[in-house]
N, CA, C and O atoms as a GROMACS GRO file, in nm:
protein
  344
    1MET      N    1   2.531 -10.340   2.533
    1MET     CA    2   2.450 -10.369   2.649
    1MET      C    3   2.466 -10.517   2.685
    1MET      O    4   2.465 -10.605   2.599
    2LYS      N    5   2.480 -10.541   2.814
    2LYS     CA    6   2.496 -10.678   2.861
    2LYS      C    7   2.364 -10.753   2.859
    2LYS      O    8   2.256 -10.695   2.864
    3ARG      N    9   2.377 -10.886   2.852
    3ARG     CA   10   2.259 -10.969   2.864
    3ARG      C   11   2.206 -10.958   3.006
    3ARG      O   12   2.280 -10.924   3.099
    4PHE      N   13   2.080 -10.986   3.022
    4PHE     CA   14   2.016 -10.978   3.153
    4PHE      C   15   2.084 -11.071   3.253
    4PHE      O   16   2.104 -11.035   3.369
    5GLN      N   17   2.120 -11.191   3.207
    5GLN     CA   18   2.177 -11.290   3.297
    5GLN      C   19   2.316 -11.249   3.348
    5GLN      O   20   2.361 -11.300   3.451
    6GLU      N   21   2.383 -11.158   3.280
    6GLU     CA   22   2.518 -11.117   3.319
    6GLU      C   23   2.519 -10.991   3.405
    6GLU      O   24   2.626 -10.943   3.443
    7CYS      N   25   2.404 -10.936   3.436
    7CYS     CA   26   2.395 -10.810   3.509
    7CYS      C   27   2.403 -10.832   3.659
    7CYS      O   28   2.380 -10.941   3.710
    8SER      N   29   2.438 -10.722   3.729
    8SER     CA   30   2.439 -10.726   3.875
    8SER      C   31   2.295 -10.716   3.926
    8SER      O   32   2.202 -10.697   3.848
    9PHE      N   33   2.280 -10.728   4.055
    9PHE     CA   34   2.146 -10.726   4.116
    9PHE      C   35   2.074 -10.595   4.087
    9PHE      O   36   1.956 -10.597   4.052
   10LEU      N   37   2.142 -10.483   4.100
   10LEU     CA   38   2.078 -10.354   4.077
   10LEU      C   39   2.039 -10.333   3.931
   10LEU      O   40   1.934 -10.276   3.902
   11GLU      N   41   2.123 -10.380   3.840
   11GLU     CA   42   2.088 -10.369   3.698
   11GLU      C   43   1.966 -10.455   3.665
   11GLU      O   44   1.879 -10.413   3.590
   12LYS      N   45   1.960 -10.576   3.722
   12LYS     CA   46   1.844 -10.662   3.701
   12LYS      C   47   1.718 -10.598   3.757
   12LYS      O   48   1.612 -10.601   3.694
   13LEU      N   49   1.730 -10.539   3.875
   13LEU     CA   50   1.616 -10.472   3.936
   13LEU      C   51   1.567 -10.358   3.848
   13LEU      O   52   1.446 -10.338   3.834
   14TRP      N   53   1.659 -10.282   3.790
   14TRP     CA   54   1.623 -10.171   3.702
   14TRP      C   55   1.554 -10.222   3.574
   14TRP      O   56   1.460 -10.160   3.526
   15ARG      N   57   1.601 -10.332   3.521
   15ARG     CA   58   1.540 -10.387   3.399
   15ARG      C   59   1.405 -10.450   3.425
   15ARG      O   60   1.321 -10.457   3.335
   16TYR      N   61   1.382 -10.497   3.548
   16TYR     CA   62   1.251 -10.555   3.582
   16TYR      C   63   1.140 -10.451   3.575
   16TYR      O   64   1.022 -10.488   3.576
   17ARG      N   65   1.173 -10.323   3.569
   17ARG     CA   66   1.071 -10.219   3.561
   17ARG      C   67   0.983 -10.235   3.437
   17ARG      O   68   0.869 -10.189   3.436
   18TRP      N   69   1.036 -10.299   3.333
   18TRP     CA   70   0.958 -10.319   3.211
   18TRP      C   71   0.836 -10.405   3.237
   18TRP      O   72   0.735 -10.390   3.169
   19TYR      N   73   0.845 -10.496   3.334
   19TYR     CA   74   0.731 -10.582   3.364
   19TYR      C   75   0.609 -10.504   3.413
   19TYR      O   76   0.496 -10.552   3.403
   20LEU      N   77   0.630 -10.384   3.466
   20LEU     CA   78   0.519 -10.304   3.516
   20LEU      C   79   0.424 -10.261   3.404
   20LEU      O   80   0.307 -10.234   3.430
   21SER      N   81   0.473 -10.256   3.282
   21SER     CA   82   0.389 -10.210   3.171
   21SER      C   83   0.301 -10.322   3.113
   21SER      O   84   0.208 -10.292   3.038
   22ILE      N   85   0.328 -10.446   3.145
   22ILE     CA   86   0.254 -10.557   3.085
   22ILE      C   87   0.103 -10.551   3.114
   22ILE      O   88   0.025 -10.564   3.020
   23PRO      N   89   0.059 -10.531   3.238
   23PRO     CA   90  -0.087 -10.527   3.260
   23PRO      C   91  -0.156 -10.414   3.185
   23PRO      O   92  -0.269 -10.431   3.139
   24PHE      N   93  -0.090 -10.299   3.172
   24PHE     CA   94  -0.150 -10.187   3.100
   24PHE      C   95  -0.158 -10.214   2.950
   24PHE      O   96  -0.259 -10.185   2.887
   25LEU      N   97  -0.051 -10.271   2.894
   25LEU     CA   98  -0.053 -10.307   2.753
   25LEU      C   99  -0.158 -10.416   2.726
   25LEU      O  100  -0.227 -10.412   2.625
   26TYR      N  101  -0.167 -10.510   2.818
   26TYR     CA  102  -0.265 -10.617   2.803
   26TYR      C  103  -0.407 -10.560   2.801
   26TYR      O  104  -0.487 -10.595   2.714
   27ALA      N  105  -0.437 -10.473   2.896
   27ALA     CA  106  -0.571 -10.413   2.902
   27ALA      C  107  -0.599 -10.331   2.777
   27ALA      O  108  -0.711 -10.333   2.725
   28PHE      N  109  -0.500 -10.258   2.728
   28PHE     CA  110  -0.518 -10.176   2.609
   28PHE      C  111  -0.552 -10.262   2.489
   28PHE      O  112  -0.647 -10.234   2.416
   29HIS      N  113  -0.474 -10.369   2.467
   29HIS     CA  114  -0.496 -10.454   2.351
   29HIS      C  115  -0.617 -10.547   2.369
   29HIS      O  116  -0.678 -10.590   2.270
   30GLN      N  117  -0.652 -10.578   2.490
   30GLN     CA  118  -0.766 -10.666   2.515
   30GLN      C  119  -0.899 -10.592   2.496
   30GLN      O  120  -0.995 -10.650   2.444
   31PHE      N  121  -0.905 -10.465   2.537
   31PHE     CA  122  -1.034 -10.396   2.541
   31PHE      C  123  -1.048 -10.281   2.441
   31PHE      O  124  -1.160 -10.250   2.399
   32PHE      N  125  -0.938 -10.215   2.403
   32PHE     CA  126  -0.950 -10.096   2.319
   32PHE      C  127  -0.904 -10.116   2.175
   32PHE      O  128  -0.978 -10.087   2.082
   33LYS      N  129  -0.783 -10.164   2.158
   33LYS     CA  130  -0.730 -10.182   2.023
   33LYS      C  131  -0.672 -10.323   2.013
   33LYS      O  132  -0.562 -10.349   2.062
   34PRO      N  133  -0.746 -10.414   1.950
   34PRO     CA  134  -0.699 -10.553   1.945
   34PRO      C  135  -0.570 -10.568   1.864
   34PRO      O  136  -0.545 -10.496   1.768
   35LEU      N  137  -0.490 -10.663   1.906
   35LEU     CA  138  -0.366 -10.695   1.836
   35LEU      C  139  -0.400 -10.788   1.720
   35LEU      O  140  -0.448 -10.899   1.742
   36LYS      N  141  -0.376 -10.742   1.599
   36LYS     CA  142  -0.412 -10.819   1.479
   36LYS      C  143  -0.286 -10.877   1.415
   36LYS      O  144  -0.185 -10.808   1.401
   37VAL      N  145  -0.294 -11.002   1.375
   37VAL     CA  146  -0.187 -11.068   1.302
   37VAL      C  147  -0.240 -11.099   1.162
   37VAL      O  148  -0.331 -11.180   1.146
   38TYR      N  149  -0.181 -11.033   1.063
   38TYR     CA  150  -0.230 -11.048   0.926
   38TYR      C  151  -0.168 -11.170   0.859
   38TYR      O  152  -0.054 -11.207   0.886
   39GLU      N  153  -0.245 -11.230   0.771
   39GLU     CA  154  -0.201 -11.346   0.694
   39GLU      C  155  -0.140 -11.295   0.563
   39GLU      O  156  -0.207 -11.223   0.488
   40ASP      N  157  -0.017 -11.331   0.535
   40ASP     CA  158   0.052 -11.289   0.413
   40ASP      C  159   0.059 -11.405   0.315
   40ASP      O  160   0.055 -11.522   0.354
   41GLN      N  161   0.070 -11.372   0.186
   41GLN     CA  162   0.085 -11.474   0.083
   41GLN      C  163   0.203 -11.438  -0.006
   41GLN      O  164   0.236 -11.321  -0.024
   42PHE      N  165   0.266 -11.541  -0.063
   42PHE     CA  166   0.372 -11.521  -0.160
   42PHE      C  167   0.312 -11.517  -0.300
   42PHE      O  168   0.242 -11.610  -0.340
   43VAL      N  169   0.339 -11.409  -0.373
   43VAL     CA  170   0.294 -11.396  -0.511
   43VAL      C  171   0.413 -11.347  -0.593
   43VAL      O  172   0.461 -11.236  -0.574
   44ASP      N  173   0.461 -11.432  -0.685
   44ASP     CA  174   0.576 -11.398  -0.770
   44ASP      C  175   0.697 -11.355  -0.686
   44ASP      O  176   0.757 -11.251  -0.712
   45ASP      N  177   0.731 -11.435  -0.586
   45ASP     CA  178   0.845 -11.411  -0.498
   45ASP      C  179   0.834 -11.280  -0.420
   45ASP      O  180   0.936 -11.226  -0.377
   46LYS      N  181   0.715 -11.230  -0.402
   46LYS     CA  182   0.692 -11.111  -0.321
   46LYS      C  183   0.588 -11.144  -0.215
   46LYS      O  184   0.499 -11.226  -0.237
   47ILE      N  185   0.601 -11.080  -0.102
   47ILE     CA  186   0.505 -11.101   0.005
   47ILE      C  187   0.395 -10.998  -0.010
   47ILE      O  188   0.420 -10.878  -0.014
   48VAL      N  189   0.271 -11.047  -0.017
   48VAL     CA  190   0.155 -10.960  -0.033
   48VAL      C  191   0.066 -10.977   0.089
   48VAL      O  192   0.030 -11.089   0.126
   49ARG      N  193   0.030 -10.866   0.152
   49ARG     CA  194  -0.057 -10.871   0.268
   49ARG      C  195  -0.201 -10.890   0.223
   49ARG      O  196  -0.247 -10.824   0.129
   50THR      N  197  -0.271 -10.979   0.290
   50THR     CA  198  -0.412 -11.000   0.262
   50THR      C  199  -0.495 -10.928   0.369
   50THR      O  200  -0.441 -10.878   0.467
   51ASN      N  201  -0.623 -10.925   0.350
   51ASN     CA  202  -0.711 -10.863   0.449
   51ASN      C  203  -0.754 -10.962   0.558
   51ASN      O  204  -0.829 -10.925   0.649
   52ASN      N  205  -0.707 -11.085   0.548
   52ASN     CA  206  -0.740 -11.186   0.650
   52ASN      C  207  -0.647 -11.167   0.770
   52ASN      O  208  -0.525 -11.158   0.754
   53TYR      N  209  -0.706 -11.161   0.887
   53TYR     CA  210  -0.625 -11.146   1.008
   53TYR      C  211  -0.689 -11.223   1.123
   53TYR      O  212  -0.807 -11.258   1.120
   54GLU      N  213  -0.607 -11.246   1.224
   54GLU     CA  214  -0.653 -11.311   1.344
   54GLU      C  215  -0.629 -11.217   1.461
   54GLU      O  216  -0.522 -11.156   1.469
   55VAL      N  217  -0.724 -11.204   1.549
   55VAL     CA  218  -0.711 -11.119   1.666
   55VAL      C  219  -0.654 -11.201   1.781
   55VAL      O  220  -0.706 -11.308   1.814
   56ILE      N  221  -0.547 -11.152   1.840
   56ILE     CA  222  -0.481 -11.222   1.951
   56ILE      C  223  -0.538 -11.168   2.082
   56ILE      O  224  -0.534 -11.047   2.107
   57LYS      N  225  -0.591 -11.257   2.165
   57LYS     CA  226  -0.647 -11.217   2.294
   57LYS      C  227  -0.616 -11.323   2.398
   57LYS      O  228  -0.571 -11.433   2.366
   58GLY      N  229  -0.642 -11.290   2.523
   58GLY     CA  230  -0.631 -11.384   2.633
   58GLY      C  231  -0.488 -11.421   2.666
   58GLY      O  232  -0.399 -11.336   2.668
   59ASP      N  233  -0.467 -11.550   2.694
   59ASP     CA  234  -0.336 -11.599   2.735
   59ASP      C  235  -0.230 -11.578   2.628
   59ASP      O  236  -0.115 -11.548   2.659
   60GLU      N  237  -0.268 -11.593   2.502
   60GLU     CA  238  -0.171 -11.575   2.393
   60GLU      C  239  -0.119 -11.432   2.390
   60GLU      O  240   0.000 -11.409   2.369
   61LEU      N  241  -0.208 -11.336   2.411
   61LEU     CA  242  -0.168 -11.195   2.414
   61LEU      C  243  -0.071 -11.171   2.528
   61LEU      O  244   0.029 -11.102   2.510
   62TRP      N  245  -0.099 -11.225   2.644
   62TRP     CA  246  -0.011 -11.208   2.761
   62TRP      C  247   0.128 -11.264   2.732
   62TRP      O  248   0.229 -11.200   2.763
   63LYS      N  249   0.134 -11.382   2.672
   63LYS     CA  250   0.263 -11.445   2.642
   63LYS      C  251   0.343 -11.364   2.540
   63LYS      O  252   0.465 -11.353   2.552
   64ILE      N  253   0.275 -11.310   2.441
   64ILE     CA  254   0.344 -11.227   2.341
   64ILE      C  255   0.400 -11.101   2.407
   64ILE      O  256   0.514 -11.062   2.379
   65LEU      N  257   0.322 -11.038   2.493
   65LEU     CA  258   0.369 -10.917   2.561
   65LEU      C  259   0.488 -10.946   2.652
   65LEU      O  260   0.581 -10.865   2.658
   66VAL      N  261   0.487 -11.058   2.721
   66VAL     CA  262   0.601 -11.095   2.805
   66VAL      C  263   0.725 -11.115   2.718
   66VAL      O  264   0.834 -11.072   2.756
   67GLY      N  265   0.710 -11.178   2.603
   67GLY     CA  266   0.823 -11.196   2.513
   67GLY      C  267   0.878 -11.065   2.460
   67GLY      O  268   1.000 -11.049   2.448
   68VAL      N  269   0.790 -10.971   2.428
   68VAL     CA  270   0.835 -10.840   2.381
   68VAL      C  271   0.911 -10.767   2.491
   68VAL      O  272   1.016 -10.707   2.465
   69ILE      N  273   0.860 -10.772   2.612
   69ILE     CA  274   0.925 -10.705   2.724
   69ILE      C  275   1.059 -10.769   2.755
   69ILE      O  276   1.156 -10.697   2.783
   70GLN      N  277   1.068 -10.901   2.750
   70GLN     CA  278   1.196 -10.966   2.775
   70GLN      C  279   1.297 -10.931   2.667
   70GLN      O  280   1.417 -10.928   2.694
   71GLY      N  281   1.251 -10.904   2.547
   71GLY     CA  282   1.341 -10.856   2.442
   71GLY      C  283   1.397 -10.719   2.475
   71GLY      O  284   1.515 -10.693   2.452
   72LYS      N  285   1.313 -10.632   2.529
   72LYS     CA  286   1.359 -10.499   2.570
   72LYS      C  287   1.456 -10.507   2.686
   72LYS      O  288   1.545 -10.423   2.699
   73MET      N  289   1.441 -10.610   2.770
   73MET     CA  290   1.531 -10.629   2.883
   73MET      C  291   1.663 -10.692   2.840
   73MET      O  292   1.756 -10.704   2.920
   74ASN      N  293   1.673 -10.731   2.714
   74ASN     CA  294   1.790 -10.801   2.660
   74ASN      C  295   1.808 -10.936   2.730
   74ASN      O  296   1.920 -10.976   2.762
   75TRP      N  297   1.698 -11.004   2.753
   75TRP     CA  298   1.695 -11.132   2.822
   75TRP      C  299   1.683 -11.241   2.715
   75TRP      O  300   1.576 -11.263   2.659
   76TYR      N  301   1.791 -11.307   2.689
   76TYR     CA  302   1.791 -11.415   2.591
   76TYR      C  303   1.894 -11.519   2.633
   76TYR      O  304   1.980 -11.494   2.716
   77TYR      N  305   1.882 -11.636   2.574
   77TYR     CA  306   1.974 -11.746   2.602
   77TYR      C  307   2.053 -11.778   2.476
   77TYR      O  308   2.003 -11.767   2.364
   78THR      N  309   2.177 -11.817   2.496
   78THR     CA  310   2.258 -11.861   2.382
   78THR      C  311   2.221 -12.004   2.347
   78THR      O  312   2.157 -12.073   2.426
   79SER      N  313   2.260 -12.048   2.228
   79SER     CA  314   2.226 -12.185   2.187
   79SER      C  315   2.293 -12.288   2.278
   79SER      O  316   2.236 -12.394   2.303
   80GLU      N  317   2.412 -12.258   2.328
   80GLU     CA  318   2.478 -12.351   2.420
   80GLU      C  319   2.397 -12.367   2.549
   80GLU      O  320   2.384 -12.478   2.600
   81GLU      N  321   2.343 -12.256   2.601
   81GLU     CA  322   2.263 -12.263   2.723
   81GLU      C  323   2.134 -12.340   2.699
   81GLU      O  324   2.089 -12.414   2.786
   82VAL      N  325   2.076 -12.324   2.584
   82VAL     CA  326   1.952 -12.396   2.552
   82VAL      C  327   1.978 -12.545   2.546
   82VAL      O  328   1.900 -12.624   2.599
   83PHE      N  329   2.087 -12.585   2.481
   83PHE     CA  330   2.116 -12.727   2.470
   83PHE      C  331   2.157 -12.789   2.603
   83PHE      O  332   2.137 -12.909   2.623
   84LYS      N  333   2.212 -12.709   2.695
   84LYS     CA  334   2.246 -12.759   2.828
   84LYS      C  335   2.120 -12.776   2.914
   84LYS      O  336   2.121 -12.853   3.010
   85GLY      N  337   2.014 -12.705   2.880
   85GLY     CA  338   1.890 -12.716   2.954
   85GLY      C  339   1.864 -12.602   3.048
   85GLY      O  340   1.786 -12.617   3.142
   86TYR      N  341   1.927 -12.488   3.029
   86TYR     CA  342   1.904 -12.373   3.118
   86TYR      C  343   1.786 -12.295   3.074
   86TYR      O  344   1.752 -12.195   3.137
   0.00000   0.00000   0.00000
């Protein structure tokens, strides 16, 4: 699959459909089932999940959802593009 930046106009338009799901996912996680981020600890070189968690809401939740959707769109930058400032 091509990167988003290398696609034609119609392919980009088709991939933009993923953005339509963001408000619904946001409302679901904001009001019905909160997005929880658990705190893990290292014990004897193993990762152990603790019962401590933080609930992500508001602007942070929106930004995470946009990042997840852009991943599904295959929208990413190469390290060369990042260093050039794109």
